[in-house]
N, C-alpha and C positions, 0 to 999 in steps of 0.2 A: 502494500498498498502505498502512496504516498501523497495521502493527505495534505500534508503542510504547506505543498505549493498549490493549493487549488482553493484553500480557506478563505473565505465564508462561500460556503455551497448549502443547495439546497433548502434557502433562506425562504418564510412562506411567506406569499404575497396577496396582496389587499382581496377583500371581497370582490370588489368592484372591477382589478385584472384579473381574478378568477374567473369571472362571469363573463369576461371580455373573452378568456382562452378559450371557454365552454363553445360558444357561440360560433367563433374561428374552426373551430374544429367539428363541425356538425357536417358532415356529410365531405368529411376529408380523409376518409377509410382508412388507411396505416400507414399515414406517410410518418407519421411520430408513431413508430413502434420499433418492437423488436422482440424477435422470436423468443423463448425460453433458453434456448442454448447461449444467446448472447447473453442476457440476462445473468445465465451460472457463471460467463466469464465474468459481467463485474463483479457481485457475488462474492469468487473467489479470491479476486485483488482487494476488495473492499473489507473483509470477512473470514477469509481462509472459508467461504463458504459456508458459515454455519448460521443459520436464518436464524436461531433463535439468540444470538450473542445479545450483550447488553453488557460492556466494559466498566461502565459510569462515565466516558468519555461525552458525553450527550448526544450523542447516535447508536442508534437502535437496527438490529435486525440485519439480515444478508445486506441488505444495500445500502446500511449507514446514515438514514434518512434521520433527521432531525423532528422532534414532539413537534414544534411547531409548524414544521411542512408536511407532519400525516395527517395534523387537525384540519392546517387549511387546504389540501387536497382529499378531504371526507376519507381520511383513516381511519375515523372513531367509528364510523359506522361498521368496523371489520371486531377492533381491536382497542382499547387505552393507548397503547402503543404499537411500535411497528415488529418489536421483536415478538410479540405477545400475540400477531395475525399469523395464518398460515403461509405459507411461501407463495399460493397462486394470491393470497389477499395482497403481500406488499409489494408484487407484482402489478399487479392491476392497479395500484396506487402509481408505482413508478412511471408506469405507461402516461398516469395523468400530470406527472411532475416533467416528464419526458416531451410533453403535449408543450408543456408550458414553460420548460427553462431551459431544454434544448440538452442536449448530452454532454453540454460541458458544467452541466450537474454535480458529472459523476468527476469531473478535471481529467484526470490521464488515465484512469479505470479504465471510464467511457471510451475513453479515446484507442486504449490497448484493443477495447471488447468489441472494436468496432460499432459502435452504438448509433452512430449518427447512420449508418448507411445498411443498415438492416431491413428494418421498413414491414417485418412481416409481425402478422396479429401473430401476440402468444397463447390466444386460448382463440382460435378462430372457431366461429359458430355458437359459442360460450354466450348465454346474454345473463349466466350469473354463476358465481363459482358454486359447484353440489357443494352442498352441507355435510363435512364428513362424521361418523357417527362415532360413538365412545362404542368399544366392547369391555368385556370381563377384561380386567386387570388393568384397565388406566386410572393413573394417576388424581386422585381428587384432592381435595385442601379445603380447610376450614379455620374458623377461628373461633375461641370463647373468648367474650369479652368478661373484663373485670366484674360487670354487674351480673353475670350468670347467664345472659345473651348469646346467641352462636350467631353466625353467618353460615348461609346454605354452604356445602359444599358445592364446588366449583373444580370443572378437569384444568390440569397443568398442562400447556401446552408444551409439544414435543422435542424432540432435539432436531437440527439440520429444519426447521418449518411443519413441521407434523404437528397434527393440529392435535394431539395427544400424545403422552408417554406412557408407553404398556409396561409394565417391570412385575416381579415374579417376590419382590422386596421394595420396601423404603425404610429409612430412619431420619429421624428432622431433631436440630440441635438446636437452642437458642444460646446466643450471645450477647455479653451486655448493654450493647449498642442500639439492640432491638431487633438485629435481623436475626433467620432461622438461617443455618446450613440443613440443606437437603441435597441424601446420598438416595439412589435408584439403582436398584440391577436390571439394566436391559432384558429385552430378549434375546440379547447378542449374549449375555449372560456378564457381561462387563458394567463396571462401575460408573455411573455419570453422578454430576453434583453441581447444584444449581444453589442461587441464593436471594432470599428474600429482603428486603431491606424494610427499615422503619418507615418509611413511607409508600410501601405495599408493590412497591416495582421488582422486578423480578430481573435476576442476571439468565442467560439464556445456558439450557443445558450444554454440560464440558466432560467429554472423556477422563475418568484418571489413567496417567500412564500406570506400567504396572511394573511389576518387582524387575530388579535389575537388569531396566532397559527394557522391558518390554512393551508391545504398543499399548495394550490395557491389559487392566486387571481380571480378572474374571473371579468372581466371589460366589462361592456355596451360602456364603453367611454374612452380614454386614450391620455393622450399628457404629452409630458418633453421638459425640457427645460437647456440651460447650462447655470452656474453659473461663472464669473469672478473667482471666490476662486479656479477653477477646480470640483466644486462638479455638480450635476445634481439635478433636483428639478421633480416628479414626481405628476402627477394631475390623478384620475380615476374617474369615475363611476364605483360604488359597483354593483352587482348583484341584492342589495337592493336597488337601486336606488340614494345611499346615496354620496355624494362627500367626497373624501380619498387623502391627501397627503401622500409621501413617497421621499428618498432622497436617492441618492449615491454620496458620500462621495469620493473623491477623493482618496483615499486608493483604491477603490474598495468593501469597506462594506456598508449595506444599516442601513438606519435609522429604518424602520417600518412604516409600515402604521398608519397611526390616520387620525379619521374621521375629516373633517371641519364643524362643526356644526352640525343640525338637516338638512338641505337644500336636495331635491334630483331636479337631472338635468336631464334634456336629450345627451346636446355636451357640452365638455367641450374644451379648448384650455388655453395656459399660456405661461406666457411670461417673461424672466429673465431681468433686467436691471443692466446694470453695477455699483449700488452702493449697490447691493445686494439683492435689494427686486425682492417681482415678480408679475405681476399684471397676473390678471387669467379671463379667460370668463367664461359662463355658457348659455347654454342655456334650462332656465327652464320649469316646467312638464305644467307651461301655454304660453309653444312658446316665453316667452320676452326673450329678450338678458340683462344679467345682468353680473355686472362686481365688480373685489375686489381687495384688494393690499394686499400680505402678507409682512408684515417690514422685516427689517432684522433680529430683535429679534425674529420673526417670529410668531408672535399677527397677528392677523385679521383684516381688517375691516370688515365689513358688507358688504351685497351682494347690489349694489346699479343697480338699473333698466336703461338702455343706454336710452337716450333719441331717438325716431324715426326719419323719417322724414319730414321737415316740423317742422311743431306744434305739431307734434305726442308726445304722452309724452315715448312712449314704442317703442321698434321695434322686431317684431314679425321676426325669423330668420330661418333658415335652417339647412347652413353651415357656421361652423365661425372657425377665425387663428386669430390669436396675435402675432405680429412681437415687439423687444425692441429696441430702436435706441441708439445711444451711449450718444448721450444728452438729456436721461432721456425722449422722446419723446413716444408712440407707436403708432404704424398703429394696424388698423383693416381689417379683408377684411368675410363681410357675403352676403348670400346669402338671400334676403327677402320671403315674401310671395309669389310673382312673381318668382321665382327661378332666379332671375337675382344677379348681381354679384354688391355689393358697397363697399366704403371706407369711413374708418372715420381716425381720426388723434387727440389723447390723449396728450397734450403738456405737458411738465413735472411739469406745474405750475398747473396741474388740469382741465384744462380746454379745449372742446370739438372744434372742428371745424365743426362736422358734417357728414352728408351722404352724399357722390354722385356716382351718376352712375356710373360705371365703361366702358368705352367704349369694344366693342369686336372686335372677330377677322378681320382681313381686312378690317376695314372701317366699320363693324359697326358698329351702336347705342348704342348696349347694349352686353352682353356677360351672357348667362346662364351658370352655372355649379354644379357641383352635388359633384365635391368634391375642396376644398381647403387648400391651404399652403401661406403663408407667414415668412420671418427671415429679419432681419435686416445687414445689412451687414457695415463693419468697417469705412468704408467712409462717413455714415448717407445713402445711397440709401437702399431699399427696395428690395428682388426678391420675386416673388412667381410661384407656381403652379397651375392650377385648370385642374381638370377636363372636357370637355363638354360636352353639352348633345350628339356629336356624338360617346363619349367615349374615345375621344383622349386626350391626354395631353398635354397643353398648355404653356409657360415659360413668362413670364412678368416683367419688373423692374420699379421703383418708382423711378427717381434719388433724390438725396436731395435736389435739389433745388425747385422742386414739379412736376417736366416734367416726364412725360411717354413713354417707351422702346414702349409700343404695344404688344401686346400678336403674337408667333408664333408659330404654333407647331412641335413638340420636336420630332416627329415619332411615341410615343411610345402608345398605345393602355390601359388604365388604368380605374380601379375602385375605387383606392383612393392613397392620391398623399401625400406627407411630402418634408420639403426642410429644411436645416440647413446651413448660412452662417458661414463660417470662419474666424479666425484673420487672413490669410493674403489672404483676398479677394477671395478667391474659395469659391464653395458652392457644397455641396451631396444634392441627390434625393435618394427618396423610392418611388417604386412605384408599387400597386398588380396590374400585369394582370387580360386584360380580356377577 
């Protein structure tokens, strides 16, 4: 890209000028148009072909369009920001910009792509872009406000201009600046990252680099947690079954993957603590639940088996989740061999409260679940999500005093869920729809 030589560009025009352009292009055919192939070349130059990119530079999407330009040419009919629209929608608005401002709006990228000389209709015969259809596994997002009200679940845009992101798993973490960091495991098995800023705008999805120079990281399971420093810590189980650690620093750079010992695992969950340490749970290949701590200096304790129900020395677990609290405690959720949800508490002094069966929905004495998530809140409460055996998403809270709110149905059908508590007392949720 060579933006510095051509700023300012894609500037918004007045309503009068826009109307004049519209009138002047009536009946003009495709004199000011370009094929999808040419727009792909422009996007490759502008954004390396990432149609959902938002780097915070003020330009958005595959064609790096200013927000004011997007609004001025009618882009809000598709999405609030260019990178939140599909590739086709971005191209349709770019066609209007091309008619109004010419190929020079994209400077050297437009020139190198031959944008001024194409004149082909990118979508011949299309009067309107076909509405993309969501399917099972698409990732949805919602927020729970501090007053207990909820926004509705809305689909996240996909990678490379896709309308949806279809995933086998997702996780979310909050950082002190009010942003959230999200990981999703795509249908290719690789990990992708996106962030939601405090102003509710999103970066585009970016694939994570792999271990030891590999092009991508294929994950069997993954988890992310926010830290008081603004960093985010990532744990994942690689395609080889081994446990790996990574970190995304507050400046947006990544530390890179490092194996954590030689253990292998089936499931993983992690929680950051206020002192900068991190606690991690795994379900080992033997089905038992294990716990370890990463100290502030980056060193790890060994994996220690978590005691089971009653006098059992181990806990055979299916789904797992862990949350850190401001006082240094952590709370755990896990499904046992019976499929029921159990809760445990590890105190800051290292002692354990022991497992207790969690009451069910609507007065039931137990709750069977296929996915679990839990997060700590600034006031010492925990909030949690679970997918019941009926495929519905349920929310509950455990207050700092130890009493429970009880489960209630959110109305969202899901396969997997994730939750992150923010410093203002709100929470954000992810669900892959069923």
